[in-house]
DSSP file (Angstrom, degrees, kcal/mol; ACC not computed):
  #  RESIDUE AA STRUCTURE BP1 BP2  ACC     N-H-->O    O-->H-N    N-H-->O    O-->H-N    TCO  KAPPA ALPHA  PHI   PSI    X-CA   Y-CA   Z-CA
    1    1 A X              0   0    0      0, 0.0     0, 0.0     0, 0.0     0, 0.0   0.000 360.0 360.0 360.0 -53.1  -10.0   19.3  -26.3
    2    2 A X        -     0   0    0      2,-0.0     2,-0.1     0, 0.0     0, 0.0  -0.093 360.0 -27.0  76.0-177.0  -13.6   20.3  -25.5
    3    3 A X        -     0   0    0      1,-0.0     2,-0.3     0, 0.0     0, 0.0  -0.352  60.4-156.9 -71.2 151.0  -16.0   18.7  -23.2
    4    4 A X        -     0   0    0     -2,-0.1     2,-0.3    94,-0.0    94,-0.0  -0.919  11.2-128.7-126.8 154.0  -15.8   14.9  -22.4
    5    5 A X    >   -     0   0    0     -2,-0.3     3,-1.7     1,-0.1     4,-0.5  -0.671  29.6-112.0 -95.2 158.8  -18.2   12.4  -21.3
    6    6 A X  G >  S+     0   0    0      1,-0.3     3,-1.2    -2,-0.3    -1,-0.1   0.800 113.7  66.1 -60.9 -28.5  -17.5   10.1  -18.3
    7    7 A X  G 3  S+     0   0    0      1,-0.3    -1,-0.3     3,-0.0    25,-0.0   0.677  93.0  61.4 -70.1 -14.1  -17.3    7.1  -20.5
    8    8 A X  G <  S+     0   0    0     -3,-1.7    -1,-0.3     2,-0.1    -2,-0.2   0.689  86.7  96.3 -79.8 -19.2  -14.2    8.5  -22.2
    9    9 A X    <   -     0   0    0     -3,-1.2     2,-0.3    -4,-0.5    88,-0.2  -0.279  61.8-154.6 -69.9 157.1  -12.4    8.5  -18.8
   10   10 A X  E     -A   96   0A   0     86,-2.5    86,-2.4    88,-0.3     2,-0.5  -0.978  10.7-148.0-138.2 147.7  -10.1    5.6  -18.0
   11   11 A X  E     -A   95   0A   0     16,-0.4    16,-3.3    -2,-0.3     2,-0.3  -0.969  23.7-179.6-116.4 129.6   -8.9    3.9  -14.8
   12   12 A X  E     -AB  94  26A   0     82,-2.7    82,-2.0    -2,-0.5     2,-0.3  -0.865  10.3-164.6-126.4 157.9   -5.4    2.3  -14.7
   13   13 A X  E     -AB  93  25A   0     12,-2.3    12,-2.8    -2,-0.3     2,-0.3  -0.969   3.1-168.2-138.4 160.5   -3.2    0.5  -12.3
   14   14 A X  E     -A   92   0A   0     78,-2.0    78,-2.2    -2,-0.3     2,-0.4  -0.985  30.7-100.4-146.0 136.2    0.4   -0.5  -12.0
   15   15 A X  S    S-     0   0    0     -2,-0.3    76,-0.1     1,-0.2    -2,-0.0  -0.873  91.6  -4.9-109.1 140.7    2.0   -2.9   -9.6
   16   16 A X  S    S-     0   0    0     -2,-0.4     2,-0.3    74,-0.2    -1,-0.2  -0.989 128.6 -21.5 -89.6  -4.0    3.5   -2.5   -7.1
   17   17 A X    >   -     0   0    0     74,-0.2     3,-1.8    75,-0.1    75,-0.1  -0.947  67.1 -88.7-156.4 174.6    3.5    1.3   -7.4
   18   18 A X  T 3  S+     0   0    0      1,-0.3    -3,-0.1    -2,-0.3    -1,-0.0   0.752 121.0  48.8 -64.3 -26.5    3.1    4.3   -9.9
   19   19 A X  T 3  S+     0   0    0     -5,-0.1    -1,-0.3     2,-0.0     3,-0.1   0.226  81.8 127.3 -98.9  15.1    6.8    4.5  -10.8
   20   20 A X    <   -     0   0    0     -3,-1.8    -4,-0.1     1,-0.1    -5,-0.0  -0.376  67.9-103.0 -66.6 148.0    7.2    0.7  -11.5
   21   21 A X  S    S+     0   0    0     -2,-0.1    -6,-0.1    -7,-0.0     2,-0.1  -0.299  82.0  46.0 -66.3 159.5    8.7   -0.2  -14.8
   22   22 A X  S    S-     0   0    0     -3,-0.1     2,-0.1    -8,-0.1    -8,-0.0  -0.354  92.3 -45.3  99.6 179.2    6.3   -1.4  -17.5
   23   23 A X        -     0   0    0     -2,-0.1     2,-0.2     1,-0.1    -3,-0.0  -0.451  51.7-108.5 -88.2 156.4    3.0   -0.3  -18.9
   24   24 A X        -     0   0    0     -2,-0.1     2,-0.5   -10,-0.1   -10,-0.2  -0.595  31.2-135.6 -75.3 143.6   -0.1    0.8  -17.0
   25   25 A X  E     -B   13   0A   0    -12,-2.8   -12,-2.3    -2,-0.2     2,-0.3  -0.909  14.5-132.2-103.3 129.2   -3.0   -1.7  -17.2
   26   26 A X  E     -B   12   0A   0     -2,-0.5     2,-1.0   -14,-0.2   -14,-0.3  -0.635  10.6-137.1 -80.3 135.3   -6.5   -0.4  -17.9
   27   27 A X        +     0   0    0    -16,-3.3   -16,-0.4    -2,-0.3     3,-0.3  -0.818  29.4 170.8 -90.8 104.0   -9.2   -1.6  -15.7
   28   28 A X        +     0   0    0     -2,-1.0     2,-0.7     1,-0.2    -1,-0.2   0.622  60.2  82.1 -88.3 -14.6  -12.1   -2.3  -18.1
   29   29 A X        +     0   0    0     -3,-0.1     2,-0.6     2,-0.1    41,-0.6  -0.158  57.9 131.5 -87.0  40.9  -14.3   -4.0  -15.6
   30   30 A X  E     -C   69   0A   0     -2,-0.7     2,-0.5    -3,-0.3    39,-0.2  -0.857  48.3-147.0 -93.5 121.6  -15.6   -0.7  -14.1
   31   31 A X  E     -C   68   0A   0     37,-3.1    37,-0.7    -2,-0.6    -2,-0.1  -0.760  51.1 -44.3 -91.6 128.6  -19.4   -0.9  -13.9
   32   32 A X  E    S+     0   0A   0     -2,-0.5     2,-0.1    35,-0.1    -2,-0.1  -0.243 112.0  19.5  61.7-134.1  -21.4    2.3  -14.4
   33   33 A X  E     -     0   0A   0     34,-0.0    35,-0.5     2,-0.0     2,-0.4  -0.365  55.0-165.6 -78.1 148.1  -20.1    5.5  -12.7
   34   34 A X  E     -C   67   0A   0     33,-0.2     2,-0.5    -2,-0.1    33,-0.2  -0.994  10.9-155.2-124.9 135.4  -16.6    6.1  -11.4
   35   35 A X  E     -C   66   0A   0     31,-2.9    31,-2.3    -2,-0.4     2,-0.8  -0.961  10.0-163.8-119.0 124.6  -16.1    9.1   -9.0
   36   36 A X  E     -C   65   0A   0     -2,-0.5     2,-0.5    29,-0.2    29,-0.2  -0.912  18.9-158.3 -97.9 106.0  -12.7   10.8   -8.6
   37   37 A X  E     +C   64   0A   0     27,-2.8    27,-1.9    -2,-0.8     2,-0.4  -0.770  19.5 168.4 -90.7 126.4  -13.3   12.8   -5.4
   38   38 A X  E     +C   63   0A   0     -2,-0.5     2,-0.4    25,-0.2    25,-0.2  -0.879   9.4 157.5-141.9 102.1  -10.9   15.7   -5.0
   39   39 A X  E     -C   62   0A   0     23,-2.7    23,-3.8    -2,-0.4     2,-0.3  -0.990  32.5-134.5-137.8 133.8  -11.7   18.2   -2.3
   40   40 A X  E     -C   61   0A   0     -2,-0.4    21,-0.2    21,-0.3    20,-0.1  -0.654  21.6-130.4 -86.3 140.8   -9.6   20.7   -0.3
   41   41 A X  E     -     0   0A   0     19,-3.3    18,-1.9    -2,-0.3     2,-0.4  -0.195  25.0-131.5 -74.6 177.5   -9.8   21.0    3.4
   42   42 A X  E     -C   58   0A   0     16,-0.3     2,-0.4    14,-0.0    16,-0.2  -0.980  16.4-163.1-139.7 148.9  -10.3   24.3    5.1
   43   43 A X  E     -C   57   0A   0     14,-2.3    14,-2.4    -2,-0.4     2,-0.3  -0.999  28.3-126.2-126.6 129.3   -8.9   26.4    7.9
   44   44 A X  E     +C   56   0A   0     -2,-0.4    12,-0.3    12,-0.2    10,-0.0  -0.593  29.6 172.3 -78.7 134.0  -10.9   29.3    9.2
   45   45 A X        +     0   0    0     10,-3.2    11,-0.2    -2,-0.3    -1,-0.1  -0.065  18.6 156.6-129.0  31.1   -9.1   32.7    9.3
   46   46 A X        -     0   0    0      9,-0.5     2,-0.3     2,-0.1     8,-0.1  -0.358  18.3-172.8 -62.9 133.6  -11.9   35.0   10.3
   47   47 A X    >   -     0   0    0      6,-0.3     3,-1.6    -2,-0.1     5,-0.3  -0.753  40.4-104.6-119.7 170.9  -10.8   38.2   11.9
   48   48 A X  T 3  S+     0   0    0      1,-0.3     3,-0.4    -2,-0.3     4,-0.2   0.761 121.4  56.5 -65.5 -23.0  -12.6   41.0   13.5
   49   49 A X  T 3  S+     0   0    0      1,-0.2    -1,-0.3     2,-0.1    -3,-0.0   0.167  74.6 104.6 -94.1  19.7  -11.9   43.1   10.4
   50   50 A X  S X  S-     0   0    0     -3,-1.6     3,-0.9     1,-0.1    -1,-0.2   0.411  92.7-114.4 -82.9   3.5  -13.6   40.5    8.1
   51   51 A X  T 3  S-     0   0    0     -3,-0.4    -2,-0.1     1,-0.2     3,-0.1   0.747  71.1 -57.3  72.7  21.5  -16.7   42.6    7.6
   52   52 A X  T 3  S+     0   0    0     -5,-0.3     2,-0.4     1,-0.3    -1,-0.2   0.530 110.8 117.5  86.1   6.3  -18.9   40.1    9.4
   53   53 A X    <   -     0   0    0     -3,-0.9    -1,-0.3    -6,-0.1    -6,-0.3  -0.865  66.7-122.0-107.5 140.9  -18.0   37.2    7.0
   54   54 A X        -     0   0    0     -2,-0.4     2,-0.4    -8,-0.1   -10,-0.0  -0.579  32.5-156.2 -71.9 142.5  -16.2   34.0    7.9
   55   55 A X        -     0   0    0     -2,-0.2   -10,-3.2     2,-0.0    -9,-0.5  -0.935  10.0-168.7-125.6 148.9  -13.1   33.7    5.9
   56   56 A X  E     -C   44   0A   0     -2,-0.4     2,-0.3   -12,-0.3   -12,-0.2  -0.927  16.1-151.4-137.0 156.1  -11.1   30.5    5.0
   57   57 A X  E     -C   43   0A   0    -14,-2.4   -14,-2.3    -2,-0.3     2,-0.2  -0.917  32.1-113.4-116.8 151.2   -7.9   29.2    3.6
   58   58 A X  E     +C   42   0A   0     -2,-0.3   -16,-0.3   -16,-0.2     3,-0.1  -0.569  37.2 176.2 -80.4 151.0   -7.6   26.0    1.7
   59   59 A X  E     -     0   0A   0    -18,-1.9    -1,-0.1     1,-0.4   -16,-0.0   0.004  44.9  -5.4-123.9-129.0   -5.5   23.2    3.3
   60   60 A X  E     -     0   0A   0    -20,-0.1   -19,-3.3     1,-0.1     2,-0.5  -0.298  64.8-118.9 -74.6 153.3   -4.8   19.6    2.3
   61   61 A X  E     -C   40   0A   0    -21,-0.2     2,-0.6    -3,-0.1   -21,-0.3  -0.800  19.6-155.1 -91.1 127.9   -6.4   17.9   -0.6
   62   62 A X  E     +C   39   0A   0    -23,-3.8   -23,-2.7    -2,-0.5     2,-0.3  -0.926  21.7 178.2-102.8 120.2   -8.5   14.8    0.2
   63   63 A X  E     +C   38   0A   0     -2,-0.6    70,-0.4   -25,-0.2     2,-0.3  -0.857   9.0 152.5-122.1 155.6   -8.7   12.5   -2.8
   64   64 A X  E     -C   37   0A   0    -27,-1.9   -27,-2.8    -2,-0.3     2,-0.4  -0.966  30.4-132.1-171.2 164.1  -10.3    9.2   -3.4
   65   65 A X  E     -CD  36 131A   0     66,-2.4    66,-2.6    -2,-0.3     2,-0.4  -0.995  18.0-172.6-130.1 131.9  -11.8    7.0   -6.1
   66   66 A X  E     +CD  35 130A   0    -31,-2.3   -31,-2.9    -2,-0.4     2,-0.3  -0.990  22.5 131.0-127.1 133.1  -15.1    5.1   -5.9
   67   67 A X  E     -CD  34 129A   0     62,-1.9    62,-3.0    -2,-0.4     2,-0.3  -0.969  42.6-115.8-164.4 173.0  -16.4    2.6   -8.4
   68   68 A X  E     -CD  31 128A   0    -37,-0.7   -37,-3.1   -35,-0.5     2,-0.3  -0.913  22.0-171.0-120.6 150.0  -17.9   -0.8   -8.8
   69   69 A X  E     -CD  30 127A   0     58,-2.1    58,-2.7    -2,-0.3     2,-0.3  -0.948  35.4 -99.8-131.3 154.9  -16.6   -3.9  -10.6
   70   70 A X  E     - D   0 126A   0    -41,-0.6     2,-1.2    -2,-0.3    56,-0.3  -0.607  44.1-115.1 -66.8 133.3  -18.1   -7.2  -11.5
   71   71 A X        +     0   0    0     54,-2.3     2,-0.4    -2,-0.3    54,-0.2  -0.620  59.2 151.2 -74.7  99.3  -17.0   -9.7   -8.8
   72   72 A X    >   -     0   0    0     -2,-1.2     3,-1.9     3,-0.1     7,-0.2  -0.866  32.6-170.6-139.8  98.9  -14.9  -11.9  -11.1
   73   73 A X  T 3  S+     0   0    0     -2,-0.4    -1,-0.1     1,-0.3    -2,-0.0   0.576  89.1  61.5 -69.8  -8.2  -11.9  -13.8   -9.6
   74   74 A X  T 3  S+     0   0    0      4,-0.0     2,-0.6     5,-0.0    -1,-0.3   0.486  82.4  94.1 -92.4  -3.9  -10.8  -14.8  -13.1
   75   75 A X    <>  -     0   0    0     -3,-1.9     4,-2.7     1,-0.1     5,-0.2  -0.797  68.1-151.7 -88.8 117.5  -10.3  -11.1  -14.1
   76   76 A X  H  > S+     0   0    0     -2,-0.6     4,-1.8     1,-0.2    -1,-0.1   0.810  95.5  53.7 -62.0 -28.9   -6.7  -10.1  -13.6
   77   77 A X  H  > S+     0   0    0      2,-0.2     4,-1.8     1,-0.2    -1,-0.2   0.928 111.5  44.0 -70.3 -44.3   -7.7   -6.5  -13.0
   78   78 A X  H  > S+     0   0    0     -6,-0.2     4,-3.1     1,-0.2     5,-0.2   0.906 111.5  55.0 -64.0 -40.6  -10.2   -7.4  -10.3
   79   79 A X  H  X S+     0   0    0     -4,-2.7     4,-2.9    -7,-0.2    -1,-0.2   0.874 105.2  52.8 -60.9 -37.5   -7.7   -9.8   -8.8
   80   80 A X  H  X S+     0   0    0     -4,-1.8     4,-2.0     2,-0.2    -1,-0.2   0.922 113.3  43.1 -64.2 -43.6   -5.1   -7.0   -8.5
   81   81 A X  H  X S+     0   0    0     -4,-1.8     4,-1.9     2,-0.2    -2,-0.2   0.938 115.8  48.6 -65.5 -46.7   -7.6   -4.8   -6.6
   82   82 A X  H  X S+     0   0    0     -4,-3.1     4,-2.9     1,-0.2     5,-0.2   0.920 112.1  48.4 -59.6 -46.8   -8.7   -7.7   -4.5
   83   83 A X  H  X S+     0   0    0     -4,-2.9     4,-2.8     1,-0.2     6,-0.3   0.887 108.0  54.4 -62.8 -40.4   -5.1   -8.8   -3.7
   84   84 A X  H  <>S+     0   0    0     -4,-2.0     5,-1.6    -5,-0.2     4,-0.5   0.889 112.9  44.3 -60.7 -38.3   -4.2   -5.2   -2.7
   85   85 A X  H ><5S+     0   0    0     -4,-1.9     3,-0.9     3,-0.2    -2,-0.2   0.960 115.7  45.5 -69.1 -51.6   -7.1   -5.2   -0.3
   86   86 A X  H 3<5S+     0   0    0     -4,-2.9    -2,-0.2     1,-0.2    -3,-0.2   0.860 120.4  39.6 -62.1 -37.2   -6.4   -8.6    1.2
   87   87 A X  T 3<5S-     0   0    0     -4,-2.8    -1,-0.2    -5,-0.2    -2,-0.2   0.446 102.5-128.9 -92.3  -1.9   -2.7   -8.0    1.5
   88   88 A X  T < 5 +     0   0    0     -3,-0.9     2,-0.3    -4,-0.5    -3,-0.2   0.882  60.9 145.7  53.7  39.7   -3.1   -4.4    2.7
   89   89 A X      < -     0   0    0     -5,-1.6    23,-0.4    -6,-0.3    -1,-0.2  -0.700  50.8-107.9-105.7 159.6   -0.6   -3.4    0.0
   90   90 A X        -     0   0    0     -2,-0.3     2,-0.3    21,-0.1   -74,-0.2  -0.442  27.4-162.7 -83.3 161.1   -0.5   -0.3   -2.1
   91   91 A X  E     - E   0 110A   0     19,-2.2    19,-2.5    -2,-0.1     2,-0.4  -0.993  24.1-116.4-143.0 133.5   -1.3   -0.2   -5.8
   92   92 A X  E     -AE  14 109A   0    -78,-2.2   -78,-2.0    -2,-0.3     2,-0.4  -0.589  38.4-172.7 -73.6 129.0   -0.4    2.5   -8.3
   93   93 A X  E     -AE  13 108A   0     15,-2.7    15,-2.5    -2,-0.4     2,-0.4  -0.966  16.6-171.5-128.1 140.2   -3.6    4.1   -9.7
   94   94 A X  E     -AE  12 107A   0    -82,-2.0   -82,-2.7    -2,-0.4     2,-0.7  -0.991   4.0-167.8-129.8 123.8   -4.2    6.6  -12.5
   95   95 A X  E     +AE  11 106A   0     11,-2.8    11,-1.1    -2,-0.4     2,-0.3  -0.910  24.8 175.4-111.3 101.6   -7.6    8.2  -12.9
   96   96 A X  E     -AE  10 105A   0    -86,-2.4   -86,-2.5    -2,-0.7     9,-0.2  -0.739  42.9-133.3-115.0 154.9   -7.5    9.9  -16.3
   97   97 A X  S    S-     0   0    0      7,-1.7     2,-0.3    -2,-0.3     8,-0.1   0.298  91.9 -17.0 -86.6  10.9  -10.0   11.7  -18.5
   98   98 A X  S    S-     0   0    0    -88,-0.2   -88,-0.3     6,-0.1    -2,-0.2  -0.869 114.0  -2.5-176.9-149.6   -8.7    9.7  -21.5
   99   99 A X    >>  -     0   0    0     -2,-0.3     4,-3.0     1,-0.1     3,-1.1  -0.271  63.3-120.3 -64.3 148.3   -5.8    7.6  -22.6
  100  100 A X  T 34 S+     0   0    0      1,-0.3    47,-2.7     2,-0.2    -1,-0.1   0.810 110.8  54.3 -59.5 -32.2   -2.9    7.2  -20.1
  101  101 A X  T 34 S+     0   0    0     45,-0.2    -1,-0.3     1,-0.1    47,-0.1   0.712 127.2  14.9 -78.1 -20.3   -0.5    8.7  -22.5
  102  102 A X  T <4 S+     0   0    0     -3,-1.1    43,-0.4    44,-0.1    44,-0.3   0.504 100.4 105.1-131.3  -8.7   -2.4   11.9  -23.2
  103  103 A X     <  -     0   0    0     -4,-3.0    43,-2.7    42,-0.3    42,-0.5  -0.022  59.6-125.4 -76.8 177.6   -5.0   12.3  -20.5
  104  104 A X        +     0   0    0     40,-0.2    -7,-1.7    41,-0.2     2,-0.3  -0.970  52.4  93.0-122.0 136.6   -5.3   14.5  -17.4
  105  105 A X  E     -EF  96 143A   0     38,-2.4    38,-3.0    -2,-0.4     2,-0.4  -0.991  67.2 -45.6 168.3-172.6   -5.9   13.2  -13.9
  106  106 A X  E     -EF  95 142A   0    -11,-1.1   -11,-2.8    -2,-0.3     2,-0.4  -0.681  38.0-172.8 -89.6 134.7   -4.7   12.0  -10.5
  107  107 A X  E     +EF  94 141A   0     34,-2.6    34,-2.5    -2,-0.4     2,-0.3  -0.996  24.4 140.5-126.8 124.1   -1.9    9.5  -10.3
  108  108 A X  E     -E   93   0A   0    -15,-2.5   -15,-2.7    -2,-0.4     2,-0.5  -0.996  56.2-104.9-159.1 152.6   -1.1    8.1   -6.8
  109  109 A X  E     -E   92   0A   0     29,-0.5    25,-2.3    -2,-0.3     2,-0.3  -0.757  55.0-177.8 -75.7 127.9   -0.1    5.1   -4.8
  110  110 A X  E     -EG  91 133A   0    -19,-2.5   -19,-2.2    -2,-0.5     2,-0.3  -0.813  26.5-139.7-128.9 164.8   -3.3    4.0   -3.1
  111  111 A X  E     - G   0 132A   0     21,-2.4    21,-2.0    -2,-0.3     2,-0.8  -0.908  29.1-114.2-119.2 154.1   -4.7    1.5   -0.7
  112  112 A X  E     + G   0 131A   0    -23,-0.4    19,-0.2    -2,-0.3     3,-0.1  -0.806  35.3 173.2 -89.3 111.9   -8.1   -0.2   -1.0
  113  113 A X  E     +     0   0A   0     17,-2.5     2,-0.4    -2,-0.8    18,-0.2   0.698  66.4  31.8 -92.6 -23.6  -10.2    1.0    1.9
  114  114 A X  E     + G   0 130A   0     16,-1.5    16,-1.7     2,-0.0    -1,-0.2  -0.996  48.3 163.2-140.0 133.3  -13.4   -0.6    0.9
  115  115 A X  E     + G   0 129A   0     -2,-0.4     2,-0.2    14,-0.2    14,-0.2  -0.615  22.8 170.4-144.4  78.2  -14.2   -3.8   -0.9
  116  116 A X  E     - G   0 128A   0     12,-2.3    12,-2.7    -2,-0.1     2,-0.5  -0.623  22.1-150.1 -92.6 150.7  -17.8   -4.6   -0.3
  117  117 A X        -     0   0    0     -2,-0.2    10,-0.2    10,-0.2     2,-0.2  -0.804   6.0-163.3-125.8  91.4  -19.8   -7.3   -2.1
  118  118 A X        -     0   0    0     -2,-0.5     8,-1.2     8,-0.2     2,-0.3  -0.493   4.1-161.9 -66.5 141.5  -23.5   -6.8   -2.6
  119  119 A X        -     0   0    0      6,-0.2     6,-0.1    -2,-0.2    -1,-0.1  -0.608  10.9-174.0-127.1  70.8  -25.2  -10.1   -3.4
  120  120 A X    >   -     0   0    0      4,-0.3     3,-1.0    -2,-0.3    -2,-0.0  -0.372  28.0-129.8 -69.0 145.4  -28.6   -9.2   -4.9
  121  121 A X  T 3  S+     0   0    0      1,-0.2    -1,-0.1    -2,-0.1     4,-0.1   0.844 103.7  29.8 -61.6 -36.0  -30.9  -12.1   -5.7
  122  122 A X  T 3  S+     0   0    0      2,-0.1     2,-0.3     0, 0.0    -1,-0.2  -0.100 114.5  59.4-121.5  35.4  -31.6  -11.0   -9.3
  123  123 A X  S <  S-     0   0    0     -3,-1.0     2,-0.1     3,-0.0     3,-0.0  -0.949  89.0 -76.5-151.6 171.6  -28.5   -9.2  -10.4
  124  124 A X        -     0   0    0     -2,-0.3    -4,-0.3     1,-0.1     2,-0.3  -0.387  48.8-107.5 -72.4 147.5  -24.8   -9.8  -10.8
  125  125 A X        -     0   0    0    -54,-0.2   -54,-2.3    -6,-0.1     2,-0.3  -0.601  47.7-176.5 -74.1 133.4  -22.5   -9.9   -7.8
  126  126 A X  E     -D   70   0A   0     -8,-1.2     2,-0.4    -2,-0.3   -56,-0.2  -0.752  26.5-127.9-126.1 171.6  -20.4   -6.8   -7.6
  127  127 A X  E     -D   69   0A   0    -58,-2.7   -58,-2.1    -2,-0.3     2,-0.6  -0.996  14.0-152.0-120.7 126.8  -17.6   -5.2   -5.7
  128  128 A X  E     -DG  68 116A   0    -12,-2.7   -12,-2.3    -2,-0.4     2,-0.4  -0.903  26.1-166.8 -97.7 121.1  -18.0   -1.7   -4.3
  129  129 A X  E     -DG  67 115A   0    -62,-3.0   -62,-1.9    -2,-0.6     2,-0.4  -0.889  21.1-173.8-122.2 136.7  -14.5   -0.2   -4.1
  130  130 A X  E     -DG  66 114A   0    -16,-1.7   -17,-2.5    -2,-0.4   -16,-1.5  -0.996   9.7-173.6-127.2 126.8  -13.0    2.8   -2.5
  131  131 A X  E     -DG  65 112A   0    -66,-2.6   -66,-2.4    -2,-0.4     2,-0.3  -0.915   2.9-178.7-117.3 144.7   -9.3    3.7   -3.0
  132  132 A X  E     - G   0 111A   0    -21,-2.0   -21,-2.4    -2,-0.4   -68,-0.2  -0.994  37.0 -93.5-139.8 147.4   -7.4    6.5   -1.3
  133  133 A X  E     - G   0 110A   0    -70,-0.4   -23,-0.3    -2,-0.3     2,-0.2  -0.262  48.5-161.1 -56.0 146.0   -3.8    7.8   -1.6
  134  134 A X        -     0   0    0    -25,-2.3   -25,-0.2     1,-0.0     2,-0.2  -0.759  30.2 -69.8-128.1 171.7   -1.5    6.2    1.0
  135  135 A X        +     0   0    0     -2,-0.2     2,-0.3     2,-0.1   -45,-0.1  -0.443  69.8 141.2 -62.7 127.2    1.9    6.7    2.6
  136  136 A X        -     0   0    0     -2,-0.2     4,-0.1     1,-0.0  -119,-0.0  -0.978  65.0-114.1-163.0 158.4    4.6    6.2    0.0
  137  137 A X  S    S+     0   0    0     -2,-0.3     2,-0.6     1,-0.1    -2,-0.1   0.618 104.5  73.5 -74.2 -11.1    7.9    7.7   -1.1
  138  138 A X  S    S-     0   0    0      3,-0.0   -29,-0.5    -3,-0.0     2,-0.1  -0.918  83.8-139.3-106.4 118.8    6.1    8.7   -4.3
  139  139 A X        -     0   0    0     -2,-0.6    -2,-0.1     1,-0.1    -4,-0.1  -0.437  24.1-101.8 -77.6 149.0    3.7   11.7   -3.8
  140  140 A X        -     0   0    0     -2,-0.1     2,-0.3    -6,-0.1   -32,-0.2  -0.363  47.4-171.4 -60.3 148.1    0.3   11.9   -5.4
  141  141 A X  E     -F  107   0A   0    -34,-2.5   -34,-2.6    -3,-0.1     2,-0.6  -0.999  27.3-133.4-149.3 146.6    0.3   14.2   -8.4
  142  142 A X  E     -F  106   0A   0     -2,-0.3    12,-2.9   -36,-0.2    13,-0.7  -0.879  33.0-163.4 -96.8 122.0   -2.1   15.7  -10.8
  143  143 A X  E     -FH 105 153A   0    -38,-3.0   -38,-2.4    -2,-0.6     2,-0.4  -0.870  14.8-164.1-113.9 142.4   -0.9   15.3  -14.4
  144  144 A X  E    S+ H   0 152A   0      8,-2.2     8,-3.1    -2,-0.4   -40,-0.2  -0.992  79.1  24.8-120.0 130.4   -1.8   17.0  -17.6
  145  145 A X  S    S-     0   0    0    -42,-0.5   -42,-0.3    -2,-0.4   -41,-0.2   0.633 123.2 -57.3  91.1  16.2   -0.8   15.4  -20.9
  146  146 A X        -     0   0    0    -43,-2.7     2,-1.2   -44,-0.3   -45,-0.2  -0.036  56.5 -78.5 105.2 157.9   -0.5   11.9  -19.6
  147  147 A X  S    S+     0   0    0    -47,-2.7     2,-0.3    -4,-0.1    -1,-0.1  -0.456  95.1 101.9 -89.7  58.3    1.3    9.7  -17.0
  148  148 A X  S >  S-     0   0    0     -2,-1.2     3,-2.0   -47,-0.1   -47,-0.0  -0.813  94.9 -89.0-133.0 170.7    4.4    9.7  -19.1
  149  149 A X  T 3  S+     0   0    0      1,-0.3    -3,-0.1    -2,-0.3    -2,-0.0   0.741 127.8  54.4 -56.8 -20.9    7.7   11.5  -19.0
  150  150 A X  T 3  S+     0   0    0     -5,-0.1    -1,-0.3   -49,-0.1    -4,-0.1   0.562  84.6 108.8 -90.1  -8.1    6.2   14.2  -21.1
  151  151 A X    <   -     0   0    0     -3,-2.0     2,-0.5     1,-0.1    -6,-0.2  -0.338  68.3-128.5 -66.2 150.2    3.2   14.8  -18.7
  152  152 A X  E     -H  144   0A   0     -8,-3.1    -8,-2.2    -2,-0.0     2,-0.4  -0.899  10.0-138.7-107.9 123.8    3.2   18.0  -16.8
  153  153 A X  E     +H  143   0A   0     -2,-0.5   -10,-0.2   -10,-0.2   -12,-0.0  -0.663  20.9 179.7 -78.5 126.8    2.7   17.9  -13.0
  154  154 A X              0   0    0    -12,-2.9    -1,-0.2    -2,-0.4   -11,-0.1   0.684 360.0 360.0-106.9 -20.0    0.4   20.7  -11.9
  155  155 A X              0   0    0    -13,-0.7   -12,-0.1     0, 0.0    -2,-0.1   0.233 360.0 360.0-168.2 360.0    0.3   20.1   -8.2
């Protein structure tokens, strides 16, 4: 597989959730960088016998996706994100390091927590978007080998 550049990564959605029938739709209207934030929480377990070092265990994973889109109400992908925000509804999201059928990444039902609209005088109007996993009967999962029946769930 080797190293990949960020531009090889892909962002997908599925309505109304990740296990819905039908194909994933690629969001091509992602401007510039996209960040998949994946960070474990911590619990301190320092004991008197720790040799003077604080010690920790990992706890829950905090995940989220941040990116920008061109503010385009005629773009069906933007409209899906916008509607999920306005209706406070979940949306199935896959953040993959390549094609949905073969890539590796996070797949989760998410909610849109941020939909800000900068309006610069001499640039295009954009949407700054933050998505986070939400309460759902379908748990977030990290997949290797694609978001397909042949993909392998790793956690």
